[in-house]
C-alpha positions, 0 to 999 in steps of 0.5 A: 500500500502507498500513501495517497493525497486525499481528504477525509470528506470522502468518508463523511459521505457514508456517515449514518444518521441515527436520529432514531433507530431500533434494531434487533440485536444478537450478541455472541461472546465467548460461547454465550448468546444474548439478544434483544433490542438496541435503540440509537437516538440522537438527543437534543443536546447532539449526543447519541444514546444507545440502549440495549434491552431484552425483549421484556424491557430489562436494560443491559446498558444505557450509553451516552456518546456526548460531544467532544468525544466524551462518553457516559455510562448511564446504566449497566448491569453488574455482569457487564460492568467490566472495564475492558468490555465497556471500553471495547463497546465504546470503541465499537460504537465510536467506529460505527458512529463515525466519532473520534475522527481527528482530521489533523491526524488523517492520512490515506493508504491505497492499493489497486482496489481499496483506499484505507482512510486512517484516523489514528487513535490514542491506541491503534487506528480506525480505518474506513475502507472505500473503493478507489472512487469513494462511491462505496464504503466496503468496511470499517476496521479498528486496528492495533499498531500491528494488526486488525482487531475488529471489523464492522460493516453497514448494510443499507438495503433501503437507500436511506441514511440509516443502515438496515443492518450492522455487523461487528466482528472481533478478530482476536477473540470470539465476540460478534454483534449483529444488528437488524433494523426494525422498521418504524410502525408509526410516523415519528 
């Protein structure tokens, strides 16, 4: 891969708009499976709230992604309240929400088919991988300084600005999250 001259505006074309979206969620982690509903909502203060509940309404976690890359845990069940898990979930959702994109650190790498738009983080790099014409977001990737550790894909079958499904897969341990959008039943 070679460094190329481009800017991050290409990647911002693919940024999803989670004004209010409800997803059926399926989580598989180290042989355990949980499922339920995940609600993403843009709040009036421009923060984004993400709440994961089971089908009966029991809340597993309630996270707030605040302006200026701040993060708040409003509520989390004790079984999930592990520093490493919360940090991993924050980084996963930061990537799919297109947060932590410091344009002063941005660079791009290209091979014959793909462009890797790189946004260095305090530890590792977030990559948004597009085709060479920047007409399609192929996947997103979070990498350590040596190798990829997580991949995510947004699938949009409706042509809207909110993905119909989202797939998150960790490469260094058995942890995956699948989201399938539930269409709104009534106008909002």
